[in-house]
N, C-alpha and C positions, 0 to 999 in steps of 0.2 A: 484531406480529411480521412479519418479511419472508418472502415465499414466492417461489420461482421457478416460473413457469408455462412449461412446455416445450410449445410448440405443435407437435403431431405431425401431420404431413400423411400422406396416403395417395395414392401415385401412380396408384392405380386408381380413385380417387374422381372423380366428376363435380363440378367446382367451378363450373359455370355458374350454378347457383342459389344459390350462397353469398352471403350479405349482405356488403357492404363492411366492412372492419375499422375505417375511420376514425371512424365514430360511437361504436364501443366505446372507442377510445382517447380520444375527446373526453369521453365520459361518465365513465370511471374515472380518467383522467389529469388532465384540465383541471378538470372540475366537482367530482369527489369527492376527487381528490388521492391515491387509493389506488395508482394505477399510477405507479411512480417512473421506470421506464425500460424500453425494449424495442427490439427490432429484428428485421427479417427476416434469414434466412440464405440463402445461395445453395444451389442444389440439391446433393444428395449427390455427384454426379459431379465437383464442384469440391473435394471434401474430400480431405485427406491424413491418413492414419492413421500414427502414429509409435509404434514400440516400441523398447525397448532390451533386447538379450539378450546377456549375456556382454560387456558394454561396447560392443557394436556397435549403432549406430543403424539401425533397419530402417524404411524409409519405403515406404508403399504408397499409391498413388493410389486414392482412393475411400473410401467409408465403412467403419466398423469391421465392420459386418455387412451382408450382402446381404439386404435385406428391403424389402417394399413400403412399410413405414412409416418415416418419417424425421423428424428435428427440423427444422422449417421456420422456426422463430424462437423467441423467448423474450420474456417480460415479467417484470419484478420488481414485486411489489405489497407494500404494507405494510398489514396488516389486523389486526383485533382477535383473530382466531383462524382456525382451519382452515375452519370453516363459511363464513365470509365469503369466504375465498380460493376455496373451491369454487363459491360463487355467482357470483363474478366470472369464474372460468374457464368455468362453464357458459354464461355469456352471450356468450362469445367466438364469433364466426362459425365458426371452424374446428372448434369442438366438434360442429357439426352434420354434418360430413363426415369428420372425423378424430378426434383425441383431444387432451385437455389433461392433461398430467401436472403435478400440484400437489405441489411438494416444499419443505418448510420449510428455511430457511437453518440452518446449524449453530447450536445453542443459543447465543444471544448472552450468556446468563448465564455460559457457560464461556469467553467471549472477553474479552480484556483491553480495557478502554475506552481511548480515545485519550489522555486526560489522565493516567490511571494509567500507561500505557505510557511516556509522555514523562518522567514523574517517575522511573520505574524506570530508564530508560536514563540519565537524568541522574545518578542516584546511582551507577550502574555506571561511568560515565565518571570520576566523582570518585574512586572506589576504585581504578580501573585506573591513573589518573594518580598517585595516592599510591604505588602499588606499582611504578610504571613498567612495567606489564604491557601490552605491545603487543598480544598475542593477545586479551586480555580487552577491550581498547579497540576493536580492529578488529571484534570479534564484534557490536558495536552498529551496524555500518554495512552497507548493501546493497552487493553486489559491484560495482554500476555507479554508486556514489556519485560526486557531483560536489562537491568541497570547494574552497573559496576561502580563502586565508590572509590574514592582516592586512596583508601588504605590498602587496596589490593585484594584483601580477603572479603571485603564487603560486596555481596551479591544479593540483589533483590529480584525475585521472579514474580511478576504480576503486580498489579496496582495495589493489591491488599498489603503485600510486604513493603512496597515502596511507600505507601501511606504512613505506615508505622515509622519508617525511617525519617520521612519528612517531618512528621509531627515531633519526633524526638529531637531533630535538628533545630526546628523553630523554637522549641522549648528552651534551648540554651541561650537564646537571644532575648534582649529586652529592646523594645522598639523595632523599627523597620530593619529589614535585611536588604542592603543595597547591592544590586547586581548590575555590574557595568561590563558590557561586552567591548573588549579592546580590539578584537579582531574576529571576523567571521567570514569564512569561505564556504560556499555552497557548491556541491557537485550534483547537479540535477540528473535524474535518471527517469526511466520509464516505469512508473508505478512505485518507485522507491527512490530515495535520494539520501545523501549524507552531507553533514556539515562538520567543519572543524573550527573551533573557536577558542580564544583565550578570554577567560571571564574573571573579572575582579570582584571578589565578595568582600564587603566591609560592613561592619556594624558593631554593636556592643553586646558583650556577653552579660548574662544575668549577674555575674559577680563584679561587673564594672570594667573588665579588661577589654580593650579594643581588639577587633579582628580585622585584618586587612591582608588578604592573600589572593594570589592568582592561580587559577586552575585551568587545565586544558580539557575541553569537552569534545569528544567525538560522538556524534549523534546520528542515528539512522531513523528515517521517517518512512511511513507506509501510507500509500494512498488507499483509503478504504472504499473509495467510490463516492463517499459523502463528504469526507474531510480527510486531512492529513493528520496523522498522529505519530508520536514518538514510539518506535518499536524497540530501539536499542540505544543505550546511553552508557558511555564509558568516561568517567571523570578521573583525571590523574593530576598529580602535582608535577610541573616542569622540573627537570633535573636541576637546573640552576637554583630553583627555589628550595629544593630539598637540601642542597649543599650550603645555602646561605644561613 
């Protein structure tokens, strides 16, 4: 299970006798592999506190609360349980002069795994295309998505531009747009993941001519902490299809 270790300093403490942090990082990061990532933070006087009240953004220079204790850094560890995380935190040099807050990540059992999220989003795109539902399709994308179309020169930055492209595309069809995934490979990652797919698109144009083509889609997904969304999409026509 993953834990966040919040390294809490004390601006009244004497740090002259504190042991260096590098051996701790070497022991738990390089040798044991429990420490996944971490970093120091600048002092609280460099902080900016942001609040929104009645739609107005209120920005205050400085920390959230005036206190002698402050978060000086953080470390992410992956442990068998809380007791191991506490042992690792207790061995951190700052624990001898400040404090270490050990906090588990949100229950991963409640979080959607990367591959499951990709397949759910893919199914959602298929149903949205069938119904020509622009809102439902756009809900699968991050607001800052970068999407590249099969023509090469087609690039849409953000869901506003992508919405216009999808609306224009749906307008060329009469009836449902059938989206059939012929092949889907998912490469799960930590916080982000990619998929590679062959997708068959078939339907009927407004003029009556049938459409039946296969495209290749390379898609990048981002874990926002609340849901997975498409952050990058590149659609291309396979070489053999271009030559036929």
